C-alpha positions in Angstrom: 0.0 0.0 0.0 2.8 2.4 0.8 4.4 2.0 -2.6 1.0 2.6 -4.3 0.3 5.8 -2.2 3.7 7.3 -2.9 3.3 6.5 -6.6 -0.1 8.1 -6.8 1.1 11.2 -5.1 4.2 11.6 -7.2 2.2 11.0 -10.4 -0.4 13.6 -9.5 2.0 16.1 -8.2 4.4 15.9 -11.2 1.4 16.1 -13.6 0.1 19.2 -11.9 3.5 20.9 -11.9 4.0 20.0 -15.6 0.7 21.8 -16.5 1.6 24.7 -14.3 -1.4 24.3 -12.0 -2.0 27.4 -9.9 -2.9 27.1 -6.2 -3.5 29.6 -3.4 -0.3 30.1 -1.3 -2.5 30.0 1.8 -3.5 26.4 1.3 -2.1 24.0 3.9 -3.1 21.0 1.9 -2.1 21.0 -1.8 -4.4 19.9 -4.7 -2.1 16.9 -5.3 -2.7 15.7 -1.7 -6.5 16.1 -2.1 -6.4 14.1 -5.4 -4.2 11.5 -3.8 -6.6 11.1 -0.8 -9.6 10.7 -3.1 -7.8 8.1 -5.3 -6.5 6.2 -2.3 -10.0 6.1 -0.8 -11.4 4.7 -4.0 -8.5 2.2 -4.4 -8.2 0.8 -0.9 -11.2 2.0 1.2 -14.3 1.6 -1.0 -14.6 5.3 -1.5 -14.5 6.3 2.2 -12.7 9.6 2.4 -12.6 9.8 6.2 -10.7 6.5 6.4 -8.2 7.6 3.8 -7.7 10.9 5.6 -7.1 9.1 8.9 -4.3 7.1 7.2 -2.7 10.0 5.3 -2.7 12.5 8.1 0.1 10.5 9.8 3.6 11.9 10.0 4.9 9.4 7.4 2.5 10.9 4.8 0.9 14.4 4.7 0.8 15.2 8.4 -2.3 17.4 8.0 -5.9 17.0 7.1 -9.0 19.0 6.1 -12.4 18.9 7.7 -15.0 16.8 5.9 -16.9 19.7 4.4 -13.7 21.5 3.3 -12.3 18.4 1.7 -15.5 17.8 -0.2 -15.5 21.4 -1.5 -11.9 21.1 -2.6 -12.5 17.8 -4.3 -15.6 19.0 -6.2 -13.6 22.0 -7.4 -11.0 19.7 -8.9 -13.5 17.6 -11.0 -12.4 19.1 -14.3 -8.7 18.7 -13.3 -9.2 15.0 -12.6 -11.0 14.5 -15.9 -8.0 16.0 -17.6 -5.7 13.7 -15.6 -7.8 10.7 -16.7 -7.5 11.8 -20.3 -3.7 12.1 -19.9 -3.6 8.6 -18.5 -5.7 7.3 -21.3 -3.2 8.7 -23.8 -0.4 6.9 -22.0 -2.3 3.6 -22.2 -2.9 4.2 -25.9 0.7 4.9 -26.6 1.8 1.9 -24.6 -0.6 -0.4 -26.5 1.0 -2.7 -29.0 -2.1 -2.7 -31.3 -4.4 -0.2 -32.8 -7.4 -2.2 -31.5 -9.9 -0.8 -29.0 -12.8 -2.2 -27.1 -16.0 -0.6 -25.9 -18.7 -1.8 -23.5 -20.9 -0.5 -20.6 -21.3 -1.5 -17.0 -24.2 -0.8 -14.7 -23.7 0.9 -11.3 -26.7 0.8 -9.0 -27.5 3.8 -6.8 -29.9 1.6 -4.8 -31.8 -1.7 -5.0 -35.0 -1.9 -7.0 -37.1 -2.2 -3.8 -35.8 1.2 -2.6 -36.3 3.2 -5.8 -39.3 5.2 -4.4 -37.2 6.3 -1.5 -34.0 7.2 -3.5 -33.0 10.8 -2.8 -30.0 11.0 -5.1 -32.1 10.5 -8.2 -35.8 10.9 -7.2 -38.1 8.9 -9.3 -40.7 11.6 -9.6 -38.1 14.3 -10.7 -36.1 12.2 -13.2 -39.0 10.5 -15.0 -37.6 7.0 -14.4 -34.7 7.7 -16.8 -32.2 6.0 -14.4 -33.9 2.7 -14.6 -32.0 0.4 -17.0 -31.8 -3.3 -17.9 -28.8 -5.5 -17.0 -28.8 -8.2 -19.7 -26.1 -10.3 -18.1 -28.1 -10.6 -14.8 -31.5 -10.5 -16.5 -32.8 -7.9 -14.1 -33.5 -4.2 -14.0 -31.3 -1.8 -12.1 -31.6 1.9 -11.0 -28.5 4.0 -11.4 -25.8 4.9 -13.9 -24.1 3.2 -16.9 -20.3 3.4 -17.1 -19.4 3.5 -20.9 -15.8 2.8 -21.3 -13.4 2.5 -24.2 -10.2 0.5 -23.5 -7.1 -0.6 -25.3 -6.6 -4.2 -26.5 -5.0 -4.9 -23.1 -8.1 -3.7 -21.3 -6.7 -0.4 -20.0 -9.2 2.6 -19.9 -8.8 5.3 -22.6 -12.2 7.1 -22.5 -15.1 6.9 -20.1 -18.5 8.5 -19.9 -21.4 8.2 -17.4 -25.1 8.2 -18.5 -28.4 7.4 -16.9 -29.2 3.7 -16.9 -31.8 3.8 -19.6 -29.5 5.4 -22.2 -28.8 3.3 -25.4 -25.2 2.1 -25.8 -25.4 2.6 -29.6 -26.6 6.2 -29.5 -24.2 7.1 -26.8 -21.3 5.8 -28.9 -21.6 8.9 -31.2 -20.7 11.2 -28.3 -17.3 9.7 -27.7 -14.3 11.5 -29.2 -12.6 8.3 -30.4 -9.3 10.0 -31.1 -7.7 6.9 -32.6 -5.1 6.4 -35.4 -6.5 5.8 -38.9 -7.1 2.2 -39.6 -8.0 1.3 -36.0 -10.6 -1.3 -35.1 -13.2 -0.9 -32.4 -14.8 -4.1 -31.0 -18.1 -4.2 -29.2 -20.9 -6.5 -28.3 -24.3 -6.9 -30.0 -25.6 -3.7 -28.5 -23.5 -1.6 -30.8 -25.0 -3.0 -34.1 -25.9 0.1 -36.0 -25.0 0.4 -39.6 -25.3 4.2 -39.7 -22.7 4.7 -37.0 -20.4 2.1 -38.7 -20.6 4.0 -41.9 -19.8 7.4 -40.3 -16.8 6.0 -38.4 -15.5 4.3 -41.5 -16.0 7.2 -43.9 -15.0 10.1 -41.7 -12.5 8.7 -39.3 -11.4 5.4 -41.0 -12.2 3.5 -37.9 -13.7 0.1 -38.3 -16.5 -0.7 -35.9 -16.8 -4.5 -35.5 -19.6 -5.4 -33.1 -20.8 -8.9 -32.5 -23.4 -9.6 -35.3 -26.9 -10.7 -34.6 -28.3 -13.7 -36.3 -30.5 -11.6 -38.6 -27.7 -9.2 -39.5 -27.5 -7.9 -43.0 -23.7 -7.5 -42.7 -22.4 -10.9 -41.5 -18.7 -11.3 -40.8 -16.3 -14.2 -41.5 -15.8 -17.0 -38.9 -12.3 -15.8 -38.1 -13.6 -12.3 -37.3 -16.1 -13.8 -34.9 -13.2 -15.7 -33.2 -11.2 -12.5 -32.8 -14.2 -10.7 -31.4 -14.6 -13.4 -28.8 -10.9 -13.2 -27.8 -11.0 -9.4 -27.3 -14.4 -9.6 -25.6 -12.8 -11.5 -22.7 -10.2 -8.7 -22.4 -12.7 -5.9 -21.9 -14.6 -8.1 -19.4 -11.3 -8.4 -17.5 -11.0 -4.6 -17.5 -14.5 -4.2 -16.1 -13.8 -7.0 -13.5 -11.1 -4.7 -12.1 -13.6 -1.9 -11.8 -16.2 -4.1 -10.2 -13.6 -5.3 -7.7 -13.1 -1.8 -6.5 -16.9 -0.9 -6.4 -18.5 -1.5 -3.0 -21.9 -3.0 -2.6 -23.3 0.4 -1.8 -21.7 3.8 -2.7 -22.3 6.4 0.1 -23.2 9.8 -1.3 -25.6 12.6 -0.5 -26.0 14.2 -3.9 -26.1 13.2 -7.5 -22.9 15.1 -8.3 -21.2 13.4 -5.3 -22.3 9.9 -6.5 -21.1 10.5 -10.0 -17.8 11.9 -8.8 -17.2 8.8 -6.7 -18.0 6.5 -9.6 -15.5 8.4 -11.7 -12.9 8.1 -8.9 -13.3 4.3 -9.0 -12.6 4.4 -12.8 -9.6 6.7 -12.3 -8.2 4.4 -9.6 -8.7 1.4 -12.0 -6.7 3.3 -14.6 -3.9 4.1 -12.2 -3.9 0.6 -10.9 -2.5 -0.6 -14.3 0.7 1.5 -13.6 1.3 0.1 -10.2 
């Protein structure tokens, strides 16, 4: 754990210094320490910020700590900085990848169990028009919460991520990704990404080949060897999501929708950094 904590702090601090990040000279706790505390909480303590602060306020680490409210305000103010940090890590994973092959899939994250939907305060059912209710095909049951849409390298390392309500379609949300890939890259996905219009756009405008698993009644069938390659890479992205699910607790504690989404993003960020450790 000590090696991981030191690595996370050095990585965040050097990155902030390289981009000339400005901080107030009156701060007793730097932004690198705030980011490190949040990442350590997601990596080792199921997202519990208080437990992470209890560990890191020791003399062998930071030596100081912020109050709960002050820490949350500082962390929420750094949300765009952490998004840029994740994008930088994604470019590192992309440059380190041996192949121009990328994988895309989605993973449900429940905000509460189905029986507690009517009492959910983070996403009230009456105010959200039930947009956060989605269907988990692998478990064959409905869930209430978010979808984590993630693009990874061929090795399963995160490159891009996006959060949407649970009812959003995987295929339509694919169009919102930047997909800054080299020309001639291939993007593998499951049957949910079968849409010929999106395939034609990616092929014509970006020269990216979208290769989802074909349905039985598909008008564009693929060769048998392509199906085999799809099955091989499918297991790799499932391995990447298994690392995320390993970090996710059974229940994520949050008091607001923004706080819940920030914690989910921190778990994805911790999963991305975990590859480097």
